[in-house]
C-alpha positions as a Markdown table, in Angstrom:
| # | Residue | x | y | z |
|---|---|---|---|---|
| 1 | Unk | 16.3 | 88.8 | 83.6 |
| 2 | Unk | 19.2 | 86.5 | 83.2 |
| 3 | Unk | 20.5 | 88.6 | 80.5 |
| 4 | Unk | 20.4 | 91.8 | 82.6 |
| 5 | Unk | 22.1 | 90.0 | 85.4 |
| 6 | Unk | 24.9 | 88.8 | 83.1 |
| 7 | Unk | 25.1 | 92.3 | 81.6 |
| 8 | Unk | 25.5 | 93.9 | 85.0 |
| 9 | Unk | 27.9 | 91.2 | 86.0 |
| 10 | Unk | 29.9 | 91.7 | 82.9 |
| 11 | Unk | 29.9 | 95.5 | 83.4 |
| 12 | Unk | 30.9 | 95.1 | 87.1 |
| 13 | Unk | 33.7 | 92.7 | 86.1 |
| 14 | Unk | 34.9 | 95.0 | 83.4 |
| 15 | Unk | 35.0 | 98.0 | 85.8 |
| 16 | Unk | 36.7 | 95.9 | 88.4 |
| 17 | Unk | 39.4 | 94.8 | 85.8 |
| 18 | Unk | 39.9 | 98.3 | 84.7 |
| 19 | Unk | 40.3 | 99.5 | 88.3 |
| 20 | Unk | 42.8 | 96.7 | 89.0 |
| 21 | Unk | 44.7 | 97.5 | 85.8 |
| 22 | Unk | 44.9 | 101.2 | 86.7 |
| 23 | Unk | 45.9 | 100.4 | 90.3 |
| 24 | Unk | 48.6 | 97.9 | 89.3 |
| 25 | Unk | 49.9 | 100.3 | 86.6 |
| 26 | Unk | 50.3 | 103.1 | 89.3 |
| 27 | Unk | 52.1 | 100.6 | 91.6 |
| 28 | Unk | 54.3 | 99.4 | 88.8 |
| 29 | Unk | 55.2 | 103.0 | 87.7 |
| 30 | Unk | 56.0 | 103.9 | 91.3 |
| 31 | Unk | 58.2 | 100.9 | 91.7 |
| 32 | Unk | 60.0 | 101.6 | 88.4 |
| 33 | Unk | 60.6 | 105.2 | 89.6 |
| 34 | Unk | 62.0 | 103.9 | 92.9 |
| 35 | Unk | 64.3 | 101.4 | 91.1 |
| 36 | Unk | 65.5 | 104.2 | 88.7 |
| 37 | Unk | 66.2 | 106.4 | 91.7 |
| 38 | Unk | 68.1 | 103.7 | 93.4 |
| 39 | Unk | 70.1 | 103.0 | 90.2 |
| 40 | Unk | 71.0 | 106.7 | 90.1 |
| 41 | Unk | 72.1 | 106.7 | 93.7 |
| 42 | Unk | 74.2 | 103.6 | 93.1 |
| 43 | Unk | 75.9 | 105.1 | 90.1 |
| 44 | Unk | 76.6 | 108.3 | 92.1 |
| 45 | Unk | 78.0 | 106.3 | 95.0 |
| 46 | Unk | 80.2 | 104.3 | 92.6 |
| 47 | Unk | 81.6 | 107.5 | 91.1 |
| 48 | Unk | 82.2 | 108.9 | 94.6 |
| 49 | Unk | 83.9 | 105.8 | 95.7 |
| 50 | Unk | 86.1 | 105.9 | 92.6 |
| 51 | Unk | 87.1 | 109.6 | 93.3 |
| 52 | Unk | 87.8 | 108.7 | 97.0 |
| 53 | Unk | 89.9 | 105.7 | 95.9 |
| 54 | Unk | 91.9 | 107.8 | 93.5 |
| 55 | Unk | 92.4 | 110.4 | 96.2 |
| 56 | Unk | 93.5 | 107.8 | 98.7 |
| 57 | Unk | 95.9 | 106.3 | 96.2 |
| 58 | Unk | 97.3 | 109.8 | 95.5 |
| 59 | Unk | 97.7 | 110.5 | 99.2 |
| 60 | Unk | 99.3 | 107.1 | 99.8 |
| 61 | Unk | 101.9 | 107.9 | 97.1 |
| 62 | Unk | 102.6 | 111.3 | 98.6 |
| 63 | Unk | 102.9 | 109.8 | 102.1 |
| 64 | Unk | 105.3 | 107.2 | 100.7 |
| 65 | Unk | 107.4 | 109.9 | 99.1 |
| 66 | Unk | 107.5 | 112.0 | 102.3 |
| 67 | Unk | 108.3 | 108.9 | 104.4 |
| 68 | Unk | 111.3 | 108.1 | 102.3 |
| 69 | Unk | 113.3 | 110.7 | 104.1 |
| 70 | Unk | 112.5 | 109.3 | 107.6 |
| 71 | Unk | 114.4 | 106.8 | 109.7 |
| 72 | Unk | 111.5 | 104.3 | 109.5 |
| 73 | Unk | 110.9 | 104.8 | 105.8 |
| 74 | Unk | 114.5 | 104.4 | 104.6 |
| 75 | Unk | 115.3 | 100.7 | 104.3 |
| 76 | Unk | 119.1 | 101.3 | 104.0 |
| 77 | Unk | 119.0 | 103.3 | 107.3 |
| 78 | Unk | 116.9 | 100.6 | 109.0 |
| 79 | Unk | 119.4 | 97.9 | 107.7 |
| 80 | Unk | 122.3 | 99.9 | 109.1 |
| 81 | Unk | 120.8 | 100.2 | 112.5 |
| 82 | Unk | 119.7 | 96.5 | 112.6 |
| 83 | Unk | 123.4 | 95.6 | 111.8 |
| 84 | Unk | 124.3 | 97.4 | 114.9 |
| 85 | Unk | 121.9 | 95.2 | 116.8 |
| 86 | Unk | 119.1 | 97.8 | 117.4 |
| 87 | Unk | 115.7 | 98.4 | 116.1 |
| 88 | Unk | 115.1 | 101.7 | 114.2 |
| 89 | Unk | 112.1 | 102.7 | 116.4 |
| 90 | Unk | 114.2 | 102.0 | 119.5 |
| 91 | Unk | 117.1 | 104.2 | 118.3 |
| 92 | Unk | 114.7 | 107.0 | 117.3 |
| 93 | Unk | 113.1 | 106.9 | 120.8 |
| 94 | Unk | 116.4 | 106.7 | 122.6 |
| 95 | Unk | 118.0 | 109.6 | 120.7 |
| 96 | Unk | 114.8 | 111.7 | 120.9 |
| 97 | Unk | 114.6 | 111.2 | 124.7 |
| 98 | Unk | 118.3 | 112.1 | 125.0 |
| 99 | Unk | 117.8 | 115.4 | 123.1 |
| 100 | Unk | 114.6 | 116.3 | 124.9 |
| 101 | Unk | 116.2 | 115.5 | 128.2 |
| 102 | Unk | 118.7 | 118.2 | 127.4 |
| 103 | Unk | 115.8 | 120.7 | 127.4 |
| 104 | Unk | 115.1 | 119.8 | 131.1 |
| 105 | Unk | 118.5 | 121.0 | 132.2 |
| 106 | Unk | 118.8 | 124.6 | 133.4 |
| 107 | Unk | 119.9 | 127.0 | 130.7 |
| 108 | Unk | 120.1 | 126.6 | 126.9 |
| 109 | Unk | 120.0 | 123.1 | 125.3 |
| 110 | Unk | 123.6 | 122.4 | 124.7 |
| 111 | Unk | 122.9 | 121.2 | 121.2 |
| 112 | Unk | 121.5 | 124.6 | 120.1 |
| 113 | Unk | 124.3 | 126.8 | 118.8 |
| 114 | Unk | 122.7 | 130.1 | 119.8 |
| 115 | Unk | 122.1 | 131.7 | 123.1 |
| 116 | Unk | 118.5 | 132.5 | 123.9 |
| 117 | Unk | 117.7 | 136.2 | 124.0 |
| 118 | Unk | 114.1 | 136.0 | 125.2 |
| 119 | Unk | 114.8 | 132.9 | 127.4 |
| 120 | Unk | 116.6 | 129.6 | 127.1 |
| 121 | Unk | 116.8 | 128.0 | 123.7 |
| 122 | Unk | 115.0 | 124.6 | 123.7 |
| 123 | Unk | 114.4 | 122.1 | 121.0 |
| 124 | Unk | 110.8 | 121.7 | 120.0 |
| 125 | Unk | 110.6 | 119.2 | 117.2 |
| 126 | Unk | 112.8 | 116.5 | 115.7 |
| 127 | Unk | 112.6 | 114.8 | 112.3 |
| 128 | Unk | 114.9 | 111.8 | 111.7 |
| 129 | Unk | 116.0 | 111.8 | 108.1 |
| 130 | Unk | 117.9 | 108.6 | 108.3 |
| 131 | Unk | 120.4 | 106.7 | 110.5 |
| 132 | Unk | 122.8 | 109.7 | 110.5 |
| 133 | Unk | 120.9 | 113.0 | 110.3 |
| 134 | Unk | 118.2 | 114.8 | 112.3 |
| 135 | Unk | 116.4 | 118.1 | 111.5 |
| 136 | Unk | 115.7 | 120.0 | 114.7 |
| 137 | Unk | 113.5 | 123.1 | 115.4 |
| 138 | Unk | 114.4 | 125.3 | 118.4 |
| 139 | Unk | 113.1 | 128.5 | 120.0 |
| 140 | Unk | 113.5 | 130.7 | 123.1 |
| 141 | Unk | 109.8 | 131.7 | 122.9 |
| 142 | Unk | 110.3 | 134.6 | 120.5 |
| 143 | Unk | 113.3 | 133.7 | 118.3 |
| 144 | Unk | 113.5 | 130.4 | 116.5 |
| 145 | Unk | 115.7 | 128.5 | 114.1 |
| 146 | Unk | 116.5 | 125.1 | 112.7 |
| 147 | Unk | 119.5 | 123.0 | 112.5 |
| 148 | Unk | 120.8 | 119.7 | 111.0 |
| 149 | Unk | 122.5 | 117.4 | 113.5 |
| 150 | Unk | 124.6 | 114.4 | 112.7 |
| 151 | Unk | 124.4 | 111.7 | 115.3 |
| 152 | Unk | 126.1 | 108.4 | 116.0 |
| 153 | Unk | 125.0 | 105.7 | 118.3 |
| 154 | Unk | 127.6 | 103.2 | 119.4 |
| 155 | Unk | 127.0 | 99.6 | 120.3 |
| 156 | Unk | 127.3 | 100.5 | 124.0 |
| 157 | Unk | 124.5 | 103.1 | 123.5 |
| 158 | Unk | 126.6 | 106.2 | 123.7 |
| 159 | Unk | 125.4 | 109.1 | 121.5 |
| 160 | Unk | 127.6 | 111.6 | 119.8 |
| 161 | Unk | 126.2 | 114.7 | 118.1 |
| 162 | Unk | 127.8 | 117.0 | 115.6 |
| 163 | Unk | 126.1 | 120.1 | 114.3 |
| 164 | Unk | 126.3 | 120.3 | 110.5 |
| 165 | Unk | 124.4 | 123.6 | 109.9 |
| 166 | Unk | 122.0 | 125.9 | 111.6 |
| 167 | Unk | 120.1 | 129.1 | 111.0 |
| 168 | Unk | 118.2 | 131.6 | 113.1 |
| 169 | Unk | 115.2 | 133.2 | 111.5 |
| 170 | Unk | 115.0 | 137.0 | 111.6 |
| 171 | Unk | 112.1 | 138.6 | 113.5 |
| 172 | Unk | 109.8 | 140.9 | 111.8 |
């Protein structure tokens, strides 16, 4: 009798151990698959971050190149303006406001060398190249053109403009 009890106990224990082993094996494999999946995601994310970082660096270099021909991006122009006792941003705002204020006057903007055909010629956009030149875009609503203005700001805040060149685009 004792022997059968031990045999049943041994059999039951063996079955229990086999069951535990199989169960733990499934859990282990599931965790290994999860870990491998996470490793793959991490590798993919690292590659994506590298691509994004490279793209940001490329864009940063392009922006730096484009900003070289701006009043704020040209250190020589900024130094020139600071030697006059002004800040570059202040001069840019001051000159921009003066030019746009000319749009508020009745008739064509006096800085635009063409008479408006479809209405009054007004300046739309400005781009400061440095402490001396501005690119300006103008239109009367149908016809448009661009010009290069030379400007001077004196220490007593007087502004002088000279048109260097301009063009009017043909309509199609």
